[in-house]
ZAMAR-512663 format. One record per residue (C-alpha): residue in three letters; x, z, y negated; residue number from 1. Coordinates in Angstrom, 2 decimals. Example, Ala and Ser with C-alpha at 12.3 -4.5 7.8 and 13.67 -1.06 7.14 Angstrom:
! ZAMAR-512663
NODE residuo    east      up   north num
NODE     ALA   12.30    7.80    4.50   1
NODE     SER   13.67    7.14    1.06   2
***
This chain:
! ZAMAR-512663
NODE residuo    east      up   north num
NODE     UNK    1.34   60.92  -10.77   1
NODE     UNK    4.76   62.97  -10.32   2
NODE     UNK    7.59   61.10   -9.10   3
NODE     UNK    9.27   62.45   -6.18   4
NODE     UNK   12.75   61.84   -5.89   5
NODE     UNK   14.84   62.48   -2.93   6
NODE     UNK   18.83   62.21   -2.93   7
NODE     UNK   20.82   60.35   -0.37   8
NODE     UNK   21.43   62.86    3.04   9
NODE     UNK   24.26   60.68    5.18  10
NODE     UNK   24.07   60.54    9.04  11
NODE     UNK   20.79   61.36    9.59  12
NODE     UNK   18.75   61.38   12.61  13
NODE     UNK   15.91   63.94   12.29  14
NODE     UNK   15.05   64.36    8.48  15
NODE     UNK   11.82   63.24    6.91  16
NODE     UNK    9.53   64.04    4.70  17
NODE     UNK    5.83   63.45    4.05  18
NODE     UNK    3.67   63.27    0.49  19
NODE     UNK    0.44   63.07    0.69  20
NODE     UNK   -1.97   62.49   -2.22  21
NODE     UNK   -5.09   63.51   -3.04  22
NODE     UNK   -7.56   61.98   -4.79  23
NODE     UNK  -10.60   63.37   -7.36  24
NODE     UNK  -13.08   63.77   -4.37  25
NODE     UNK  -10.33   65.99   -2.47  26
NODE     UNK   -9.90   63.24    0.21  27
NODE     UNK   -6.36   61.37    1.08  28
NODE     UNK   -5.97   58.68   -1.05  29
NODE     UNK   -2.24   57.74    0.53  30
NODE     UNK    0.64   58.78    2.30  31
NODE     UNK    4.07   58.30    2.42  32
NODE     UNK    6.76   58.56    5.36  33
NODE     UNK   10.16   59.14    3.49  34
NODE     UNK   13.04   58.11    5.48  35
NODE     UNK   16.38   59.87    3.27  36
NODE     UNK   19.05   57.84    5.74  37
NODE     UNK   21.39   56.02    4.03  38
NODE     UNK   24.05   54.88    6.47  39
NODE     UNK   25.59   52.02    4.76  40
NODE     UNK   27.13   50.07    7.36  41
NODE     UNK   25.86   46.97    6.28  42
NODE     UNK   29.17   47.35    3.01  43
NODE     UNK   31.39   49.18    4.98  44
NODE     UNK   31.62   46.33    7.75  45
NODE     UNK   32.77   44.28    5.13  46
NODE     UNK   36.56   42.88    5.09  47
NODE     UNK   36.56   44.05    8.94  48
NODE     UNK   37.12   41.22   11.62  49
NODE     UNK   34.19   40.12   13.03  50
NODE     UNK   35.68   41.11   16.79  51
NODE     UNK   35.27   45.03   16.09  52
NODE     UNK   31.94   44.83   15.03  53
NODE     UNK   30.37   45.46   18.52  54
NODE     UNK   32.85   49.00   18.49  55
NODE     UNK   31.69   49.48   14.98  56
NODE     UNK   27.59   49.11   15.14  57
NODE     UNK   27.57   51.04   18.63  58
NODE     UNK   28.24   53.90   15.75  59
NODE     UNK   25.00   53.27   14.36  60
NODE     UNK   23.09   55.19   16.91  61
NODE     UNK   24.27   58.01   19.51  62
NODE     UNK   21.00   57.27   21.37  63
NODE     UNK   20.86   53.47   21.85  64
NODE     UNK   24.81   52.03   21.06  65
NODE     UNK   24.36   50.02   24.16  66
NODE     UNK   21.83   48.07   22.04  67
NODE     UNK   23.91   47.55   19.08  68
NODE     UNK   26.66   46.41   21.27  69
NODE     UNK   25.08   43.89   23.02  70
NODE     UNK   23.20   42.45   19.48  71
NODE     UNK   26.67   42.35   18.22  72
NODE     UNK   28.13   40.66   21.15  73
NODE     UNK   25.72   37.86   20.83  74
NODE     UNK   26.44   37.38   16.60  75
NODE     UNK   30.43   37.42   17.70  76
NODE     UNK   29.66   34.57   20.64  77
NODE     UNK   27.59   31.93   17.97  78
NODE     UNK   30.82   32.24   15.85  79
NODE     UNK   32.99   31.78   18.53  80
NODE     UNK   30.58   29.17   19.50  81
NODE     UNK   30.62   29.50   23.07  82
NODE     UNK   27.91   29.78   26.30  83
NODE     UNK   29.67   32.96   27.84  84
NODE     UNK   29.73   32.87   31.72  85
NODE     UNK   26.62   33.38   33.83  86
NODE     UNK   28.06   37.17   35.28  87
NODE     UNK   29.14   38.26   31.78  88
NODE     UNK   24.80   37.15   30.90  89
NODE     UNK   23.99   39.26   34.43  90
NODE     UNK   26.26   42.46   33.46  91
NODE     UNK   25.02   42.81   29.93  92
NODE     UNK   21.28   42.11   31.15  93
NODE     UNK   22.11   44.68   34.13  94
NODE     UNK   23.90   47.18   31.17  95
NODE     UNK   20.93   46.53   28.54  96
NODE     UNK   18.14   47.45   31.66  97
NODE     UNK   20.09   50.87   32.11  98
NODE     UNK   19.98   51.38   28.54  99
NODE     UNK   16.09   50.84   28.51 100
NODE     UNK   15.27   53.11   31.08 101
NODE     UNK   17.58   56.17   29.96 102
NODE     UNK   16.38   56.02   26.89 103
NODE     UNK   12.50   55.35   27.50 104
NODE     UNK   12.82   58.51   29.86 105
NODE     UNK   14.42   60.30   27.07 106
NODE     UNK   11.24   59.81   25.04 107
NODE     UNK    8.70   60.51   27.96 108
NODE     UNK   10.47   63.33   29.43 109
NODE     UNK   12.35   65.24   26.85 110
NODE     UNK   10.26   64.43   23.81 111
NODE     UNK    7.11   64.38   24.49 112
NODE     UNK    6.04   65.75   27.82 113
NODE     UNK    6.03   68.70   26.30 114
NODE     UNK    2.65   67.38   24.30 115
NODE     UNK    1.18   65.87   26.56 116
NODE     UNK    1.75   68.84   29.19 117
NODE     UNK    1.37   71.58   27.19 118
NODE     UNK   -1.05   70.68   24.75 119
NODE     UNK   -0.87   69.40   21.34 120
NODE     UNK   -2.11   72.75   19.72 121
NODE     UNK    0.16   74.57   22.38 122
NODE     UNK    2.40   77.94   21.41 123
NODE     UNK    5.02   75.63   18.73 124
NODE     UNK    7.69   78.21   20.49 125
NODE     UNK    6.90   76.71   23.80 126
NODE     UNK    6.35   73.10   23.16 127
NODE     UNK    9.62   71.42   23.60 128
NODE     UNK   12.15   70.73   26.65 129
NODE     UNK   13.00   74.37   27.50 130
NODE     UNK    9.07   75.26   27.81 131
NODE     UNK    8.39   71.86   29.72 132
NODE     UNK   10.85   73.36   32.37 133
NODE     UNK    9.51   76.35   32.74 134
NODE     UNK    6.11   74.76   32.61 135
NODE     UNK    7.14   72.52   35.32 136
NODE     UNK   10.77   72.09   36.55 137
NODE     UNK   10.77   69.78   38.97 138
NODE     UNK    8.89   67.33   36.99 139
NODE     UNK   11.69   68.29   34.04 140
NODE     UNK   14.87   67.92   36.86 141
NODE     UNK   13.12   64.46   37.71 142
NODE     UNK   13.18   63.27   34.05 143
NODE     UNK   16.23   64.65   33.60 144
NODE     UNK   18.07   62.69   37.20 145
NODE     UNK   16.24   59.50   35.70 146
NODE     UNK   18.30   59.25   32.15 147
NODE     UNK   21.34   59.99   34.50 148
NODE     UNK   20.32   57.00   36.29 149
NODE     UNK   19.83   54.50   33.35 150
NODE     UNK   23.30   56.55   32.22 151
NODE     UNK   25.17   56.35   34.77 152
NODE     UNK   24.50   52.52   35.14 153
NODE     UNK   26.09   51.96   31.26 154
NODE     UNK   29.37   54.61   32.76 155
NODE     UNK   30.04   52.35   35.28 156
NODE     UNK   29.89   49.02   33.53 157
NODE     UNK   31.69   50.34   30.62 158
NODE     UNK   33.39   53.26   31.26 159
NODE     UNK   31.25   55.83   29.08 160
NODE     UNK   28.03   57.00   28.94 161
NODE     UNK   27.94   56.13   24.93 162
NODE     UNK   30.00   53.75   22.84 163
NODE     UNK   31.68   52.12   25.76 164
NODE     UNK   33.88   49.36   23.97 165
NODE     UNK   32.79   46.79   27.06 166
NODE     UNK   30.96   43.74   25.75 167
NODE     UNK   32.67   41.43   23.55 168
NODE     UNK   32.52   38.14   21.59 169
NODE     UNK   32.15   35.88   24.48 170
NODE     UNK   31.70   37.90   27.11 171
NODE     UNK   32.27   41.68   28.48 172
NODE     UNK   35.60   43.10   29.19 173
NODE     UNK   35.31   44.02   33.16 174
NODE     UNK   33.47   43.85   36.13 175
NODE     UNK   30.84   45.97   38.36 176
NODE     UNK   32.72   47.34   41.54 177
NODE     UNK   31.27   47.46   44.82 178
NODE     UNK   31.67   50.50   45.20 179
NODE     UNK   29.63   51.34   41.58 180
NODE     UNK   27.51   48.66   43.13 181
NODE     UNK   26.74   51.19   45.97 182
NODE     UNK   26.02   54.04   43.98 183
NODE     UNK   23.57   52.83   41.92 184
NODE     UNK   21.84   50.92   44.82 185
NODE     UNK   21.49   54.11   46.45 186
NODE     UNK   19.81   55.88   43.99 187
NODE     UNK   17.23   52.88   43.10 188
NODE     UNK   14.53   54.35   45.10 189
NODE     UNK   14.98   58.31   43.70 190
NODE     UNK   14.63   56.46   40.10 191
NODE     UNK   11.44   54.49   41.43 192
NODE     UNK    9.69   57.35   42.38 193
NODE     UNK   10.18   59.49   39.41 194
NODE     UNK    8.68   56.38   37.26 195
NODE     UNK    5.59   55.82   39.75 196
NODE     UNK    5.20   59.50   39.29 197
NODE     UNK    5.43   59.79   35.45 198
NODE     UNK    2.88   56.95   35.08 199
NODE     UNK    0.54   57.91   37.02 200
NODE     UNK    0.72   61.91   35.62 201
NODE     UNK    0.24   59.86   32.11 202
NODE     UNK   -2.65   57.91   33.17 203
NODE     UNK   -4.68   61.53   34.05 204
NODE     UNK   -3.30   63.28   31.23 205
NODE     UNK   -5.69   60.53   29.18 206
NODE     UNK   -8.74   61.65   29.22 207
NODE     UNK   -7.52   64.55   27.59 208
NODE     UNK   -6.20   62.93   24.51 209
NODE     UNK   -8.68   60.45   23.38 210
NODE     UNK   -8.94   61.93   19.62 211
NODE     UNK   -4.87   61.46   19.59 212
NODE     UNK   -5.77   57.57   20.65 213
NODE     UNK   -7.79   56.75   18.18 214
NODE     UNK   -6.67   58.65   14.95 215
NODE     UNK   -2.36   57.54   15.96 216
NODE     UNK   -2.07   54.31   14.88 217
NODE     UNK   -5.03   52.51   15.74 218
NODE     UNK   -5.05   50.00   13.29 219
NODE     UNK   -4.86   46.11   13.69 220
NODE     UNK   -1.31   44.32   13.02 221
NODE     UNK    0.88   41.74   14.27 222
NODE     UNK    3.15   42.37   17.37 223
NODE     UNK    6.38   40.96   17.73 224
NODE     UNK    8.57   40.58   20.24 225
NODE     UNK   11.21   38.27   22.32 226
NODE     UNK    9.63   36.67   25.33 227
NODE     UNK   10.82   34.44   28.01 228
NODE     UNK    9.76   31.00   29.91 229
NODE     UNK    6.43   31.01   30.55 230
NODE     UNK    5.36   34.31   28.03 231
NODE     UNK    7.48   36.36   30.54 232
NODE     UNK    8.58   39.87   29.34 233
NODE     UNK   12.43   39.87   27.90 234
NODE     UNK   15.12   42.15   26.62 235
NODE     UNK   17.96   40.29   26.02 236
NODE     UNK   17.35   37.02   25.32 237
NODE     UNK   14.73   34.97   24.46 238
NODE     UNK   12.17   33.32   21.45 239
NODE     UNK   10.49   35.04   19.26 240
NODE     UNK    6.22   35.32   19.47 241
NODE     UNK    3.95   37.39   17.18 242
NODE     UNK    0.50   37.83   18.47 243
NODE     UNK   -2.43   39.25   16.13 244
NODE     UNK   -4.55   41.95   17.15 245
NODE     UNK   -6.93   40.04   18.69 246
NODE     UNK   -4.25   38.93   21.18 247
NODE     UNK   -3.96   35.60   19.92 248
NODE     UNK   -0.96   33.71   19.42 249
NODE     UNK    0.06   33.26   15.46 250
NODE     UNK    3.47   32.30   15.86 251
NODE     UNK    5.71   31.13   18.70 252
NODE     UNK    9.04   29.41   19.94 253
NODE     UNK   10.67   30.95   16.95 254
NODE     UNK   14.75   30.86   17.29 255
NODE     UNK   15.75   34.70   15.94 256
NODE     UNK   19.07   32.72   14.06 257
NODE     UNK   16.39   31.46   11.72 258
NODE     UNK   14.61   35.25   11.18 259
NODE     UNK   14.67   34.83    7.88 260
NODE     UNK   12.00   31.81    7.90 261
NODE     UNK    9.17   34.63    9.40 262
NODE     UNK   10.44   38.28    8.36 263
NODE     UNK   10.95   39.69    4.88 264
NODE     UNK   12.25   42.53    3.53 265
NODE     UNK   10.43   44.87    0.74 266
NODE     UNK   11.73   47.94   -0.70 267
NODE     UNK   10.00   51.15   -1.54 268
NODE     UNK   11.80   53.65   -4.14 269
NODE     UNK   10.48   56.11   -2.10 270
NODE     UNK   12.43   55.67    1.29 271
NODE     UNK   15.92   54.40    2.24 272
NODE     UNK   14.22   52.85    5.22 273
NODE     UNK   13.49   49.38    4.42 274
NODE     UNK    9.82   47.72    5.15 275
NODE     UNK   10.53   44.52    7.36 276
NODE     UNK    6.74   42.25    7.35 277
NODE     UNK    5.90   38.85    8.11 278
NODE     UNK    6.74   36.77    5.71 279
NODE     UNK    4.21   34.27    5.51 280
NODE     UNK    1.14   36.90    5.24 281
NODE     UNK    3.18   38.81    2.42 282
NODE     UNK    3.95   42.51    1.80 283
NODE     UNK    1.97   44.66    3.20 284
NODE     UNK   -0.52   42.89    4.57 285
NODE     UNK    1.98   41.07    7.06 286
NODE     UNK    2.48   44.45    8.83 287
NODE     UNK    3.35   44.30   12.60 288
NODE     UNK    4.61   46.06   15.14 289
NODE     UNK    8.13   46.13   17.78 290
NODE     UNK    8.87   47.99   20.47 291
NODE     UNK    7.17   48.62   24.24 292
NODE     UNK    4.09   48.58   22.77 293
NODE     UNK    4.98   45.08   21.35 294
NODE     UNK    6.24   43.79   23.69 295
NODE     UNK    3.61   43.94   26.27 296
NODE     UNK    1.02   42.96   23.81 297
NODE     UNK    3.15   39.79   23.10 298
NODE     UNK    4.30   38.79   26.73 299
NODE     UNK    1.98   37.01   29.59 300
NODE     UNK    4.07   38.51   32.64 301
NODE     UNK    6.65   41.09   33.73 302
NODE     UNK    8.16   38.97   35.93 303
NODE     UNK    8.36   41.96   38.76 304
NODE     UNK    5.69   42.98   41.45 305
NODE     UNK    5.26   46.65   40.61 306
NODE     UNK    5.49   45.83   37.01 307
NODE     UNK    2.92   42.95   37.12 308
NODE     UNK    0.55   45.22   38.58 309
NODE     UNK    0.35   48.39   35.97 310
NODE     UNK    0.64   45.14   33.25 311
NODE     UNK   -2.76   43.65   34.47 312
NODE     UNK   -3.98   47.33   34.13 313
NODE     UNK   -2.69   48.41   30.71 314
NODE     UNK   -4.07   44.91   29.08 315
NODE     UNK   -7.53   46.11   30.48 316
NODE     UNK   -7.19   48.85   28.27 317
NODE     UNK   -8.33   46.09   25.33 318
NODE     UNK  -10.63   44.52   28.10 319
NODE     UNK   -7.56   42.06   29.13 320
NODE     UNK   -8.57   39.44   25.90 321
NODE     UNK   -6.90   41.59   23.13 322
NODE     UNK   -3.69   43.87   22.22 323
NODE     UNK   -3.18   47.19   22.82 324
NODE     UNK   -4.06   48.64   19.12 325
NODE     UNK   -3.32   52.24   19.24 326
NODE     UNK    0.28   53.66   18.68 327
NODE     UNK   -0.52   56.58   21.23 328
NODE     UNK   -0.06   53.50   24.03 329
NODE     UNK    3.60   53.07   23.32 330
NODE     UNK    4.13   56.17   25.61 331
NODE     UNK    2.63   53.77   28.90 332
NODE     UNK    4.21   50.68   27.73 333
NODE     UNK    7.57   52.83   28.00 334
NODE     UNK    6.90   53.68   31.32 335
NODE     UNK    5.38   50.28   32.45 336
NODE     UNK    8.85   49.22   31.04 337
NODE     UNK   11.14   51.62   32.81 338
NODE     UNK    9.33   50.30   36.57 339
NODE     UNK   10.30   46.86   35.34 340
NODE     UNK   13.26   47.77   34.48 341
NODE     UNK   14.37   49.16   37.54 342
NODE     UNK   12.95   46.80   39.73 343
NODE     UNK   15.00   43.71   37.86 344
NODE     UNK   18.28   46.37   38.03 345
NODE     UNK   17.71   45.95   41.93 346
NODE     UNK   17.26   41.85   41.27 347
NODE     UNK   20.32   42.02   39.68 348
NODE     UNK   22.52   43.97   42.45 349
NODE     UNK   21.67   41.42   44.51 350
NODE     UNK   23.02   38.76   42.79 351
NODE     UNK   25.81   37.03   43.88 352
NODE     UNK   27.13   35.92   40.30 353
NODE     UNK   27.08   39.70   39.12 354
NODE     UNK   30.84   39.96   41.34 355
NODE     UNK   32.04   36.93   39.73 356
NODE     UNK   35.66   37.63   38.00 357
NODE     UNK   34.72   34.74   35.18 358
NODE     UNK   33.64   37.17   32.38 359
NODE     UNK   34.85   35.63   29.58 360
NODE     UNK   35.20   32.89   27.57 361
NODE     UNK   37.60   32.40   24.57 362
NODE     UNK   37.78   30.56   21.41 363
NODE     UNK   38.65   30.82   17.95 364
NODE     UNK   36.20   31.40   14.78 365
NODE     UNK   34.07   27.78   15.22 366
NODE     UNK   31.30   28.99   13.03 367
NODE     UNK   31.48   31.00    9.81 368
NODE     UNK   27.94   32.27   10.48 369
NODE     UNK   26.41   34.41   13.70 370
NODE     UNK   23.10   35.79   14.09 371
NODE     UNK   21.62   36.85   17.14 372
NODE     UNK   19.15   39.55   18.59 373
NODE     UNK   18.16   41.61   21.31 374
NODE     UNK   15.57   43.96   22.65 375
NODE     UNK   16.54   47.51   22.23 376
NODE     UNK   14.44   50.30   23.73 377
NODE     UNK   12.38   50.74   19.96 378
NODE     UNK   12.37   47.05   19.38 379
NODE     UNK   14.03   43.58   18.31 380
NODE     UNK   17.16   44.28   16.97 381
NODE     UNK   18.59   41.41   14.87 382
NODE     UNK   22.68   41.23   13.99 383
NODE     UNK   23.49   38.32   11.27 384
NODE     UNK   27.53   38.20   10.19 385
NODE     UNK   28.84   35.86    7.80 386
NODE     UNK   32.31   35.19    8.23 387
NODE     UNK   35.61   33.40    6.83 388
NODE     UNK   37.65   31.02    8.16 389
NODE     UNK   39.72   34.09    9.72 390
NODE     UNK   36.93   35.47   11.04 391
NODE     UNK   36.89   38.54    8.32 392
NODE     UNK   33.20   39.74    7.36 393
NODE     UNK   32.03   39.03    4.24 394
NODE     UNK   28.61   40.10    4.84 395
NODE     UNK   26.21   41.63    7.44 396
NODE     UNK   22.23   42.40    7.64 397
NODE     UNK   20.70   44.27   10.44 398
NODE     UNK   17.22   44.24   11.11 399
NODE     UNK   16.59   47.68   13.00 400
NODE     UNK   13.79   48.07   15.47 401
NODE     UNK   12.89   51.20   13.29 402
NODE     UNK   12.61   49.81   10.14 403
NODE     UNK   10.24   47.34   11.51 404
NODE     UNK    7.66   49.81   12.53 405
NODE     UNK    8.61   51.33    9.09 406
NODE     UNK    5.23   50.16    7.31 407
NODE     UNK    3.11   51.39   10.58 408
NODE     UNK    4.57   54.35   10.76 409
NODE     UNK    3.41   55.12    7.09 410
NODE     UNK   -0.38   54.19    8.06 411
NODE     UNK   -0.06   56.39   11.33 412
NODE     UNK    1.01   59.18    9.13 413
NODE     UNK   -2.19   58.04    6.44 414
NODE     UNK   -4.54   58.01    9.28 415
NODE     UNK   -3.73   61.08   11.05 416
NODE     UNK   -3.76   62.79    7.42 417
NODE     UNK   -7.20   61.80    6.21 418
NODE     UNK   -8.58   62.42    9.51 419
NODE     UNK   -7.19   66.15    9.15 420
NODE     UNK   -7.36   66.54    5.27 421
NODE     UNK  -10.96   65.37    5.71 422
NODE     UNK  -12.24   67.88    8.39 423
NODE     UNK  -10.00   70.69    6.87 424
NODE     UNK  -10.30   70.46    2.94 425
NODE     UNK   -6.87   70.53    0.70 426
NODE     UNK   -5.12   72.79    3.22 427
NODE     UNK   -2.37   71.51    5.72 428
NODE     UNK   -3.73   72.84    9.38 429
NODE     UNK   -0.76   73.90   11.23 430
NODE     UNK   -2.04   71.57   14.13 431
NODE     UNK   -1.54   68.54   11.74 432
NODE     UNK    1.87   69.35   11.54 433
NODE     UNK    2.68   68.45   15.57 434
NODE     UNK    0.30   66.04   15.25 435
NODE     UNK    2.00   64.03   12.52 436
NODE     UNK    5.44   64.79   14.23 437
NODE     UNK    3.75   63.10   17.36 438
NODE     UNK    2.59   60.11   15.37 439
NODE     UNK    6.29   59.64   14.79 440
NODE     UNK    7.25   60.37   17.87 441
NODE     UNK    5.12   57.86   19.11 442
NODE     UNK    7.09   55.20   18.32 443
NODE     UNK   10.46   56.50   18.82 444
NODE     UNK   12.27   56.25   15.89 445
NODE     UNK   16.10   56.49   16.23 446
NODE     UNK   15.95   58.70   12.62 447
NODE     UNK   14.29   61.69   14.68 448
NODE     UNK   15.46   61.42   18.13 449
NODE     UNK   18.54   64.07   18.30 450
NODE     UNK   16.42   66.71   16.78 451
NODE     UNK   13.69   66.07   18.77 452
NODE     UNK   15.27   66.98   22.05 453
NODE     UNK   14.55   70.76   21.16 454
NODE     UNK   11.28   70.00   20.07 455
NODE     UNK   11.31   70.08   16.54 456
NODE     UNK   11.98   67.75   13.45 457
NODE     UNK   13.02   68.91   10.64 458
NODE     UNK   10.02   68.26    8.74 459
NODE     UNK    8.09   69.00    5.30 460
NODE     UNK    5.02   67.82    4.25 461
NODE     UNK    3.47   68.15    0.95 462
NODE     UNK   -0.38   68.00   -0.67 463
NODE     UNK   -0.49   66.51   -4.48 464
NODE     UNK   -3.64   66.00   -6.21 465
NODE     UNK   -3.70   62.81   -8.90 466
NODE     UNK   -2.02   64.65  -11.42 467
NODE     UNK    1.44   65.66   -9.44 468
NODE     UNK    0.31   69.32   -9.21 469
NODE     UNK    1.14   70.93   -5.41 470
NODE     UNK   -1.54   71.71   -3.84 471
NODE     UNK   -0.07   73.13   -0.30 472
NODE     UNK    3.28   72.34    0.98 473
NODE     UNK    4.52   73.26    4.90 474
NODE     UNK    7.78   72.96    6.37 475
NODE     UNK    9.76   73.63    9.87 476
***
């Protein structure tokens, strides 16, 4: 079979290629989601002081820099071998909640709502954020303001909305002023109202997308995420839990620092994105998913009143005794996580510790290894550093949430391709382009979020027979 070679393209958030392979009977035998992203962060961080790592790794992503900032700071805490002050932990949690709100709002309102509200088969020239603004200007405005709310929390704490140099090994640089606290509290009611509105709208739209629910990543897999005590939903700290597609816990109380004992990383010649898998099951059988859908599948409760009610309804999709398998439901899970985040933001702002001036533990290098994890909006994020006695980085390993969904994204593309190519023969139907894109977008991968804001992801789909002959090609 003909080999497709893709040269590295640096600093890419939004480029992908799909190759679909056809067997003798004209049906799909395989489909591959090529990621041409080659950033090199793990290598060029070598030789840098570990204290610089939060600021450096935050540049991995302009959409979720806070996620890397916090995971990196936590890894730095381990190198210092300190327990950071309670106020610093709670302030970090507050920033991460703001990050979840702003990122999930971007995903739902800016990237996915055009498909959900205007329709998967609507006019491509209008199926974007500008078309949404025209169709429902009030909803679009509310979505923008909800994302702004999350960004403002980040700005109040870190001084700016993107790449705040705030969380550091040992704690945080500064606290939250009373004026900033009041400004955030005053905007919570509006944010809650918008989140509930979006959730109810999504539920009403579900009957229109029964086919998409069945073919958008609807397959058995494991799910992984952090949980707190008693199975509580967790976003900053906790232990790792795996559940299977039947909802059975297959591994629990796993220490993120020991991730090499349960996560393997495979590579394929046709992608620059790694393929993490559950090590005891091998590759690729150890497929697992992370992110909002996984976090709701592994947790037993959200820990806040409104979100707990929504979680019960969400789990009834699978009759409450199995995991929710369709990746289309990532959208629903994100909206529930927004509600939980808003409730937890309100709780934190009423906590007296939040005003403490003890924000940092000072120490030198006490461990040459620092490994930590945190929940990014897109899933569990691991930062693993090795340093010398002077604190200079010797080796870095980063396991990114998008990468952990890589096997699942490839299976989703294959599932969508099998459905459409089987129905339409050896031509790529126009509607498939958008559904492939929407199937990927359900995972909200970092590789595509920046360009999705305008409604189109640079995407090429090639249909190839068993002899390597190109049957059809479409691109946008």
